[in-house]
N, CA, C and O atoms as a GROMACS GRO file, in nm:
protein
  484
    1MET      N    1   5.518   2.850  -1.547
    1MET     CA    2   5.525   2.857  -1.691
    1MET      C    3   5.608   2.978  -1.730
    1MET      O    4   5.599   3.082  -1.665
    2THR      N    5   5.687   2.967  -1.834
    2THR     CA    6   5.772   3.076  -1.876
    2THR      C    7   5.733   3.123  -2.014
    2THR      O    8   5.654   3.059  -2.084
    3ASP      N    9   5.790   3.238  -2.053
    3ASP     CA   10   5.770   3.293  -2.186
    3ASP      C   11   5.624   3.315  -2.220
    3ASP      O   12   5.576   3.275  -2.326
    4THR      N   13   5.553   3.379  -2.129
    4THR     CA   14   5.411   3.405  -2.147
    4THR      C   15   5.392   3.546  -2.200
    4THR      O   16   5.454   3.640  -2.152
    5THR      N   17   5.303   3.559  -2.299
    5THR     CA   18   5.267   3.691  -2.349
    5THR      C   19   5.116   3.697  -2.362
    5THR      O   20   5.049   3.596  -2.383
    6GLU      N   21   5.065   3.815  -2.350
    6GLU     CA   22   4.921   3.833  -2.369
    6GLU      C   23   4.892   3.840  -2.518
    6GLU      O   24   4.981   3.864  -2.600
    7GLN      N   25   4.765   3.820  -2.552
    7GLN     CA   26   4.724   3.827  -2.692
    7GLN      C   27   4.745   3.968  -2.746
    7GLN      O   28   4.717   4.066  -2.676
    8THR      N   29   4.792   3.976  -2.866
    8THR     CA   30   4.802   4.105  -2.933
    8THR      C   31   4.681   4.119  -3.023
    8THR      O   32   4.632   4.020  -3.077
    9PRO      N   33   4.632   4.243  -3.042
    9PRO     CA   34   4.512   4.262  -3.125
    9PRO      C   35   4.529   4.212  -3.268
    9PRO      O   36   4.433   4.163  -3.328
   10ALA      N   37   4.650   4.222  -3.324
   10ALA     CA   38   4.674   4.183  -3.462
   10ALA      C   39   4.727   4.040  -3.466
   10ALA      O   40   4.848   4.018  -3.472
   11LEU      N   41   4.637   3.944  -3.463
   11LEU     CA   42   4.677   3.804  -3.469
   11LEU      C   43   4.702   3.766  -3.614
   11LEU      O   44   4.623   3.799  -3.703
   12ASP      N   45   4.812   3.697  -3.638
   12ASP     CA   46   4.848   3.652  -3.771
   12ASP      C   47   4.732   3.572  -3.832
   12ASP      O   48   4.672   3.490  -3.762
   13PRO      N   49   4.699   3.595  -3.959
   13PRO     CA   50   4.587   3.522  -4.022
   13PRO      C   51   4.604   3.370  -4.018
   13PRO      O   52   4.505   3.298  -4.003
   14GLU      N   53   4.726   3.321  -4.031
   14GLU     CA   54   4.749   3.176  -4.025
   14GLU      C   55   4.726   3.123  -3.884
   14GLU      O   56   4.680   3.010  -3.867
   15ASP      N   57   4.758   3.202  -3.783
   15ASP     CA   58   4.730   3.162  -3.645
   15ASP      C   59   4.580   3.166  -3.618
   15ASP      O   60   4.527   3.079  -3.549
   16ARG      N   61   4.513   3.266  -3.672
   16ARG     CA   62   4.366   3.274  -3.657
   16ARG      C   63   4.302   3.151  -3.719
   16ARG      O   64   4.205   3.098  -3.666
   17LYS      N   65   4.357   3.106  -3.832
   17LYS     CA   66   4.303   2.989  -3.901
   17LYS      C   67   4.311   2.865  -3.813
   17LYS      O   68   4.213   2.791  -3.802
   18ILE      N   69   4.427   2.839  -3.748
   18ILE     CA   70   4.436   2.718  -3.667
   18ILE      C   71   4.349   2.727  -3.542
   18ILE      O   72   4.302   2.625  -3.492
   19ILE      N   73   4.327   2.848  -3.492
   19ILE     CA   74   4.235   2.863  -3.379
   19ILE      C   75   4.093   2.832  -3.423
   19ILE      O   76   4.020   2.762  -3.352
   20THR      N   77   4.054   2.882  -3.539
   20THR     CA   78   3.920   2.855  -3.592
   20THR      C   79   3.900   2.705  -3.616
   20THR      O   80   3.794   2.650  -3.584
   21LEU      N   81   4.001   2.639  -3.672
   21LEU     CA   82   3.990   2.496  -3.696
   21LEU      C   83   3.981   2.418  -3.564
   21LEU      O   84   3.903   2.323  -3.553
   22ALA      N   85   4.059   2.458  -3.466
   22ALA     CA   86   4.055   2.391  -3.335
   22ALA      C   87   3.920   2.409  -3.269
   22ALA      O   88   3.865   2.316  -3.210
   23ARG      N   89   3.867   2.528  -3.279
   23ARG     CA   90   3.735   2.556  -3.222
   23ARG      C   91   3.626   2.473  -3.290
   23ARG      O   92   3.536   2.421  -3.225
   24SER      N   93   3.636   2.461  -3.421
   24SER     CA   94   3.539   2.381  -3.496
   24SER      C   95   3.546   2.234  -3.457
   24SER      O   96   3.443   2.168  -3.442
   25ALA      N   97   3.667   2.181  -3.440
   25ALA     CA   98   3.682   2.040  -3.401
   25ALA      C   99   3.620   2.015  -3.265
   25ALA      O  100   3.554   1.914  -3.243
   26ARG      N  101   3.642   2.107  -3.173
   26ARG     CA  102   3.586   2.094  -3.038
   26ARG      C  103   3.434   2.090  -3.044
   26ARG      O  104   3.371   2.004  -2.983
   27ALA      N  105   3.376   2.183  -3.117
   27ALA     CA  106   3.230   2.191  -3.126
   27ALA      C  107   3.171   2.073  -3.203
   27ALA      O  108   3.072   2.013  -3.160
   28ARG      N  109   3.231   2.040  -3.316
   28ARG     CA  110   3.180   1.933  -3.402
   28ARG      C  111   3.180   1.798  -3.330
   28ARG      O  112   3.086   1.720  -3.344
   29ASN      N  113   3.286   1.773  -3.254
   29ASN     CA  114   3.299   1.643  -3.187
   29ASN      C  115   3.245   1.642  -3.044
   29ASN      O  116   3.241   1.536  -2.982
   30GLY      N  117   3.204   1.756  -2.993
   30GLY     CA  118   3.150   1.763  -2.858
   30GLY      C  119   3.250   1.717  -2.753
   30GLY      O  120   3.214   1.647  -2.659
   31VAL      N  121   3.377   1.757  -2.770
   31VAL     CA  122   3.483   1.716  -2.678
   31VAL      C  123   3.532   1.835  -2.597
   31VAL      O  124   3.500   1.950  -2.627
   32ALA      N  125   3.609   1.805  -2.493
   32ALA     CA  126   3.656   1.909  -2.402
   32ALA      C  127   3.753   2.007  -2.468
   32ALA      O  128   3.756   2.125  -2.433
   33GLU      N  129   3.831   1.958  -2.563
   33GLU     CA  130   3.931   2.042  -2.628
   33GLU      C  131   3.936   2.015  -2.777
   33GLU      O  132   3.908   1.905  -2.823
   34GLY      N  133   3.971   2.118  -2.851
   34GLY     CA  134   4.002   2.105  -2.992
   34GLY      C  135   4.140   2.165  -3.013
   34GLY      O  136   4.178   2.259  -2.943
   35ALA      N  137   4.215   2.113  -3.107
   35ALA     CA  138   4.350   2.164  -3.132
   35ALA      C  139   4.382   2.157  -3.280
   35ALA      O  140   4.322   2.082  -3.356
   36ALA      N  141   4.479   2.239  -3.319
   36ALA     CA  142   4.530   2.235  -3.455
   36ALA      C  143   4.677   2.275  -3.451
   36ALA      O  144   4.718   2.357  -3.370
   37VAL      N  145   4.754   2.215  -3.539
   37VAL     CA  146   4.895   2.250  -3.554
   37VAL      C  147   4.922   2.277  -3.701
   37VAL      O  148   4.854   2.224  -3.789
   38ARG      N  149   5.023   2.361  -3.726
   38ARG     CA  150   5.066   2.393  -3.862
   38ARG      C  151   5.210   2.347  -3.877
   38ARG      O  152   5.296   2.383  -3.797
   39ASP      N  153   5.237   2.267  -3.981
   39ASP     CA  154   5.373   2.216  -4.000
   39ASP      C  155   5.458   2.312  -4.083
   39ASP      O  156   5.413   2.420  -4.121
   40GLU      N  157   5.580   2.269  -4.110
   40GLU     CA  158   5.678   2.354  -4.179
   40GLU      C  159   5.639   2.386  -4.323
   40GLU      O  160   5.694   2.479  -4.382
   41THR      N  161   5.546   2.311  -4.380
   41THR     CA  162   5.502   2.338  -4.518
   41THR      C  163   5.369   2.414  -4.522
   41THR      O  164   5.318   2.445  -4.629
   42GLY      N  165   5.313   2.443  -4.404
   42GLY     CA  166   5.186   2.514  -4.397
   42GLY      C  167   5.065   2.423  -4.386
   42GLY      O  168   4.952   2.472  -4.376
   43ARG      N  169   5.086   2.292  -4.389
   43ARG     CA  170   4.973   2.200  -4.372
   43ARG      C  171   4.924   2.205  -4.228
   43ARG      O  172   5.001   2.226  -4.135
   44THR      N  173   4.794   2.186  -4.213
   44THR     CA  174   4.736   2.187  -4.079
   44THR      C  175   4.678   2.050  -4.045
   44THR      O  176   4.632   1.976  -4.132
   45TYR      N  177   4.682   2.021  -3.917
   45TYR     CA  178   4.629   1.896  -3.863
   45TYR      C  179   4.538   1.934  -3.748
   45TYR      O  180   4.578   2.008  -3.658
   46VAL      N  181   4.416   1.882  -3.750
   46VAL     CA  182   4.313   1.922  -3.654
   46VAL      C  183   4.264   1.799  -3.580
   46VAL      O  184   4.246   1.693  -3.639
   47ALA      N  185   4.242   1.814  -3.449
   47ALA     CA  186   4.199   1.699  -3.370
   47ALA      C  187   4.120   1.744  -3.248
   47ALA      O  188   4.126   1.860  -3.206
   48GLY      N  189   4.048   1.649  -3.194
   48GLY     CA  190   3.979   1.668  -3.067
   48GLY      C  191   4.037   1.573  -2.964
   48GLY      O  192   4.122   1.489  -2.996
   49THR      N  193   3.990   1.585  -2.843
   49THR     CA  194   4.032   1.498  -2.735
   49THR      C  195   3.997   1.353  -2.768
   49THR      O  196   3.888   1.326  -2.820
   50VAL      N  197   4.087   1.260  -2.738
   50VAL     CA  198   4.061   1.117  -2.752
   50VAL      C  199   4.045   1.061  -2.612
   50VAL      O  200   4.136   1.071  -2.530
   51ASP      N  201   3.929   1.003  -2.584
   51ASP     CA  202   3.902   0.950  -2.451
   51ASP      C  203   3.840   0.812  -2.462
   51ASP      O  204   3.718   0.794  -2.448
   52LEU      N  205   3.925   0.714  -2.489
   52LEU     CA  206   3.884   0.574  -2.498
   52LEU      C  207   3.930   0.501  -2.373
   52LEU      O  208   4.015   0.550  -2.299
   53ALA      N  209   3.874   0.385  -2.350
   53ALA     CA  210   3.917   0.307  -2.235
   53ALA      C  211   4.066   0.273  -2.243
   53ALA      O  212   4.134   0.272  -2.141
   54SER      N  213   4.115   0.247  -2.362
   54SER     CA  214   4.254   0.205  -2.378
   54SER      C  215   4.348   0.316  -2.425
   54SER      O  216   4.469   0.295  -2.432
   55LEU      N  217   4.295   0.434  -2.458
   55LEU     CA  218   4.378   0.541  -2.511
   55LEU      C  219   4.321   0.677  -2.473
   55LEU      O  220   4.206   0.707  -2.503
   56LYS      N  221   4.401   0.757  -2.407
   56LYS     CA  222   4.360   0.892  -2.369
   56LYS      C  223   4.467   0.989  -2.417
   56LYS      O  224   4.583   0.982  -2.375
   57LEU      N  225   4.427   1.081  -2.504
   57LEU     CA  226   4.517   1.184  -2.556
   57LEU      C  227   4.445   1.317  -2.554
   57LEU      O  228   4.326   1.325  -2.583
   58SER      N  229   4.517   1.420  -2.520
   58SER     CA  230   4.460   1.554  -2.532
   58SER      C  231   4.445   1.586  -2.680
   58SER      O  232   4.503   1.519  -2.765
   59ALA      N  233   4.370   1.688  -2.709
   59ALA     CA  234   4.352   1.730  -2.848
   59ALA      C  235   4.485   1.769  -2.911
   59ALA      O  236   4.512   1.735  -3.026
   60LEU      N  237   4.568   1.841  -2.836
   60LEU     CA  238   4.695   1.885  -2.892
   60LEU      C  239   4.790   1.768  -2.914
   60LEU      O  240   4.862   1.765  -3.014
   61GLN      N  241   4.793   1.673  -2.823
   61GLN     CA  242   4.876   1.554  -2.843
   61GLN      C  243   4.829   1.478  -2.968
   61GLN      O  244   4.912   1.428  -3.044
   62THR      N  245   4.699   1.470  -2.987
   62THR     CA  246   4.645   1.400  -3.104
   62THR      C  247   4.682   1.472  -3.233
   62THR      O  248   4.720   1.408  -3.331
   63ALA      N  249   4.672   1.606  -3.234
   63ALA     CA  250   4.709   1.682  -3.354
   63ALA      C  251   4.857   1.666  -3.387
   63ALA      O  252   4.893   1.652  -3.503
   64VAL      N  253   4.942   1.668  -3.285
   64VAL     CA  254   5.086   1.648  -3.308
   64VAL      C  255   5.109   1.507  -3.362
   64VAL      O  256   5.187   1.489  -3.456
   65ALA      N  257   5.044   1.407  -3.306
   65ALA     CA  258   5.059   1.269  -3.354
   65ALA      C  259   5.015   1.257  -3.500
   65ALA      O  260   5.078   1.186  -3.578
   66MET      N  261   4.907   1.326  -3.536
   66MET     CA  262   4.861   1.323  -3.675
   66MET      C  263   4.965   1.385  -3.768
   66MET      O  264   4.988   1.334  -3.878
   67ALA      N  265   5.026   1.494  -3.724
   67ALA     CA  266   5.130   1.560  -3.805
   67ALA      C  267   5.249   1.467  -3.824
   67ALA      O  268   5.300   1.453  -3.936
   68VAL      N  269   5.293   1.403  -3.716
   68VAL     CA  270   5.406   1.310  -3.724
   68VAL      C  271   5.372   1.194  -3.818
   68VAL      O  272   5.453   1.156  -3.903
   69ALA      N  273   5.253   1.138  -3.801
   69ALA     CA  274   5.212   1.024  -3.883
   69ALA      C  275   5.200   1.061  -4.031
   69ALA      O  276   5.207   0.974  -4.118
   70SER      N  277   5.181   1.189  -4.059
   70SER     CA  278   5.169   1.235  -4.197
   70SER      C  279   5.302   1.281  -4.255
   70SER      O  280   5.307   1.326  -4.369
   71GLY      N  281   5.409   1.271  -4.176
   71GLY     CA  282   5.541   1.304  -4.228
   71GLY      C  283   5.593   1.442  -4.197
   71GLY      O  284   5.696   1.482  -4.251
   72ALA      N  285   5.526   1.518  -4.112
   72ALA     CA  286   5.574   1.652  -4.077
   72ALA      C  287   5.711   1.641  -4.011
   72ALA      O  288   5.736   1.550  -3.932
   73GLN      N  289   5.798   1.734  -4.043
   73GLN     CA  290   5.933   1.737  -3.986
   73GLN      C  291   5.945   1.836  -3.872
   73GLN      O  292   6.032   1.822  -3.786
   74SER      N  293   5.858   1.937  -3.869
   74SER     CA  294   5.858   2.036  -3.762
   74SER      C  295   5.724   2.109  -3.760
   74SER      O  296   5.641   2.092  -3.849
   75LEU      N  297   5.705   2.190  -3.658
   75LEU     CA  298   5.583   2.269  -3.645
   75LEU      C  299   5.616   2.418  -3.644
   75LEU      O  300   5.718   2.460  -3.590
   76GLU      N  301   5.528   2.496  -3.705
   76GLU     CA  302   5.540   2.641  -3.700
   76GLU      C  303   5.461   2.697  -3.583
   76GLU      O  304   5.503   2.795  -3.521
   77ALA      N  305   5.345   2.636  -3.552
   77ALA     CA  306   5.259   2.688  -3.446
   77ALA      C  307   5.158   2.582  -3.406
   77ALA      O  308   5.129   2.488  -3.481
   78ALA      N  309   5.104   2.600  -3.287
   78ALA     CA  310   5.002   2.510  -3.235
   78ALA      C  311   4.896   2.594  -3.165
   78ALA      O  312   4.926   2.700  -3.111
   79ALA      N  313   4.772   2.544  -3.166
   79ALA     CA  314   4.664   2.613  -3.097
   79ALA      C  315   4.576   2.510  -3.029
   79ALA      O  316   4.553   2.401  -3.081
   80VAL      N  317   4.527   2.546  -2.912
   80VAL     CA  318   4.432   2.460  -2.840
   80VAL      C  319   4.318   2.548  -2.790
   80VAL      O  320   4.340   2.657  -2.736
   81VAL      N  321   4.197   2.499  -2.809
   81VAL     CA  322   4.077   2.567  -2.760
   81VAL      C  323   4.026   2.484  -2.644
   81VAL      O  324   3.993   2.366  -2.659
   82THR      N  325   4.020   2.548  -2.528
   82THR     CA  326   3.990   2.477  -2.404
   82THR      C  327   3.938   2.573  -2.298
   82THR      O  328   3.952   2.695  -2.310
   83ALA      N  329   3.878   2.518  -2.196
   83ALA     CA  330   3.838   2.599  -2.082
   83ALA      C  331   3.952   2.613  -1.981
   83ALA      O  332   3.943   2.692  -1.888
   84ALA      N  333   4.061   2.538  -2.000
   84ALA     CA  334   4.176   2.544  -1.910
   84ALA      C  335   4.241   2.682  -1.914
   84ALA      O  336   4.229   2.755  -2.012
   85GLU      N  337   4.310   2.715  -1.807
   85GLU     CA  338   4.376   2.845  -1.797
   85GLU      C  339   4.513   2.850  -1.865
   85GLU      O  340   4.562   2.958  -1.900
   86GLU      N  341   4.574   2.734  -1.883
   86GLU     CA  342   4.704   2.728  -1.949
   86GLU      C  343   4.721   2.591  -2.014
   86GLU      O  344   4.656   2.495  -1.974
   87PRO      N  345   4.809   2.583  -2.114
   87PRO     CA  346   4.832   2.452  -2.178
   87PRO      C  347   4.898   2.356  -2.079
   87PRO      O  348   4.983   2.396  -1.999
   88ALA      N  349   4.858   2.232  -2.085
   88ALA     CA  350   4.918   2.130  -1.999
   88ALA      C  351   5.064   2.109  -2.039
   88ALA      O  352   5.100   2.125  -2.156
   89GLU      N  353   5.147   2.075  -1.943
   89GLU     CA  354   5.289   2.051  -1.971
   89GLU      C  355   5.306   1.938  -2.074
   89GLU      O  356   5.396   1.946  -2.158
   90ALA      N  357   5.222   1.836  -2.067
   90ALA     CA  358   5.232   1.727  -2.164
   90ALA      C  359   5.204   1.776  -2.306
   90ALA      O  360   5.263   1.727  -2.402
   91ASP      N  361   5.114   1.872  -2.321
   91ASP     CA  362   5.085   1.931  -2.452
   91ASP      C  363   5.204   2.011  -2.502
   91ASP      O  364   5.243   2.000  -2.618
   92ARG      N  365   5.261   2.092  -2.415
   92ARG     CA  366   5.378   2.171  -2.453
   92ARG      C  367   5.494   2.079  -2.491
   92ARG      O  368   5.569   2.108  -2.584
   93ALA      N  369   5.509   1.968  -2.419
   93ALA     CA  370   5.616   1.873  -2.448
   93ALA      C  371   5.598   1.811  -2.586
   93ALA      O  372   5.695   1.795  -2.660
   94ALA      N  373   5.475   1.775  -2.621
   94ALA     CA  374   5.449   1.716  -2.753
   94ALA      C  375   5.484   1.815  -2.864
   94ALA      O  376   5.545   1.778  -2.964
   95VAL      N  377   5.444   1.940  -2.846
   95VAL     CA  378   5.476   2.044  -2.945
   95VAL      C  379   5.627   2.063  -2.951
   95VAL      O  380   5.684   2.073  -3.060
   96ARG      N  381   5.691   2.069  -2.836
   96ARG     CA  382   5.837   2.087  -2.829
   96ARG      C  383   5.912   1.973  -2.899
   96ARG      O  384   6.012   1.997  -2.966
   97ASP      N  385   5.863   1.850  -2.883
   97ASP     CA  386   5.929   1.734  -2.944
   97ASP      C  387   5.937   1.747  -3.096
   97ASP      O  388   6.037   1.709  -3.157
   98LEU      N  389   5.833   1.801  -3.157
   98LEU     CA  390   5.832   1.812  -3.303
   98LEU      C  391   5.873   1.951  -3.350
   98LEU      O  392   5.942   1.965  -3.451
   99GLY      N  393   5.833   2.054  -3.278
   99GLY     CA  394   5.856   2.189  -3.325
   99GLY      C  395   5.975   2.260  -3.264
   99GLY      O  396   6.026   2.357  -3.321
  100GLY      N  397   6.019   2.214  -3.149
  100GLY     CA  398   6.128   2.283  -3.080
  100GLY      C  399   6.074   2.376  -2.972
  100GLY      O  400   5.954   2.403  -2.967
  101PRO      N  401   6.164   2.424  -2.886
  101PRO     CA  402   6.121   2.503  -2.771
  101PRO      C  403   6.064   2.640  -2.804
  101PRO      O  404   5.993   2.698  -2.721
  102GLU      N  405   6.092   2.693  -2.922
  102GLU     CA  406   6.044   2.827  -2.958
  102GLU      C  407   5.905   2.825  -3.023
  102GLU      O  408   5.848   2.932  -3.046
  103THR      N  409   5.852   2.709  -3.051
  103THR     CA  410   5.723   2.699  -3.120
  103THR      C  411   5.613   2.761  -3.034
  103THR      O  412   5.597   2.722  -2.918
  104PRO      N  413   5.537   2.855  -3.089
  104PRO     CA  414   5.430   2.915  -3.010
  104PRO      C  415   5.310   2.821  -2.994
  104PRO      O  416   5.270   2.751  -3.087
  105VAL      N  417   5.255   2.822  -2.874
  105VAL     CA  418   5.133   2.749  -2.842
  105VAL      C  419   5.030   2.854  -2.802
  105VAL      O  420   5.045   2.922  -2.701
  106LEU      N  421   4.926   2.865  -2.882
  106LEU     CA  422   4.820   2.961  -2.854
  106LEU      C  423   4.708   2.891  -2.779
  106LEU      O  424   4.663   2.784  -2.820
  107LEU      N  425   4.665   2.949  -2.670
  107LEU     CA  426   4.555   2.894  -2.592
  107LEU      C  427   4.436   2.988  -2.606
  107LEU      O  428   4.445   3.107  -2.573
  108ALA      N  429   4.326   2.935  -2.655
  108ALA     CA  430   4.204   3.014  -2.674
  108ALA      C  431   4.091   2.955  -2.594
  108ALA      O  432   4.086   2.834  -2.570
  109GLY      N  433   4.000   3.040  -2.552
  109GLY     CA  434   3.881   2.994  -2.482
  109GLY      C  435   3.782   2.937  -2.581
  109GLY      O  436   3.802   2.946  -2.702
  110PRO      N  437   3.674   2.878  -2.531
  110PRO     CA  438   3.572   2.819  -2.618
  110PRO      C  439   3.513   2.918  -2.720
  110PRO      O  440   3.462   2.876  -2.824
  111ASP      N  441   3.519   3.047  -2.690
  111ASP     CA  442   3.468   3.147  -2.785
  111ASP      C  443   3.570   3.183  -2.892
  111ASP      O  444   3.540   3.263  -2.981
  112GLY      N  445   3.690   3.125  -2.885
  112GLY     CA  446   3.793   3.151  -2.984
  112GLY      C  447   3.886   3.266  -2.950
  112GLY      O  448   3.978   3.295  -3.027
  113THR      N  449   3.864   3.332  -2.838
  113THR     CA  450   3.949   3.443  -2.797
  113THR      C  451   4.081   3.389  -2.741
  113THR      O  452   4.081   3.308  -2.648
  114VAL      N  453   4.191   3.434  -2.798
  114VAL     CA  454   4.321   3.391  -2.749
  114VAL      C  455   4.346   3.455  -2.613
  114VAL      O  456   4.342   3.577  -2.598
  115ARG      N  457   4.371   3.369  -2.514
  115ARG     CA  458   4.395   3.418  -2.378
  115ARG      C  459   4.542   3.419  -2.343
  115ARG      O  460   4.585   3.494  -2.255
  116LEU      N  461   4.620   3.337  -2.413
  116LEU     CA  462   4.759   3.319  -2.374
  116LEU      C  463   4.838   3.263  -2.491
  116LEU      O  464   4.788   3.181  -2.567
  117THR      N  465   4.962   3.307  -2.506
  117THR     CA  466   5.055   3.248  -2.601
  117THR      C  467   5.183   3.218  -2.525
  117THR      O  468   5.241   3.306  -2.460
  118VAL      N  469   5.227   3.093  -2.533
  118VAL     CA  470   5.351   3.052  -2.467
  118VAL      C  471   5.440   2.980  -2.567
  118VAL      O  472   5.392   2.932  -2.670
  119GLN      N  473   5.566   2.973  -2.537
  119GLN     CA  474   5.656   2.892  -2.617
  119GLN      C  475   5.651   2.750  -2.565
  119GLN      O  476   5.631   2.727  -2.446
  120ALA      N  477   5.670   2.654  -2.654
  120ALA     CA  478   5.662   2.514  -2.615
  120ALA      C  479   5.768   2.478  -2.513
  120ALA      O  480   5.748   2.390  -2.429
  121GLY      N  481   5.883   2.546  -2.518
  121GLY     CA  482   5.996   2.514  -2.432
  121GLY      C  483   5.980   2.566  -2.295
  121GLY      O  484   6.068   2.546  -2.211
   0.00000   0.00000   0.00000
């Protein structure tokens, strides 16, 4: 993985918001991951993992799909709350497809602490 930075103490309030929303989705739905993305107009899209017999999507893929389906043209940032150590490549690819390679993907643990920030590219 490239373009990795550690969490800085002063997290942008809008980034903190999408982490909080992602954490809430994870807890509310009792799923492995929660995610949220912010589009170019500041709208947020929140989702949990989809695990159906016929459809399996990570929380971040679902949030990106919701943004696309709602007419978003690009993403400013993405966040995923998970026990994983790093965002999956498929998640980064989904963010990159809509937001571009520079879009930050924040990875937070179940407690909401940001452990890693990477660029989608």
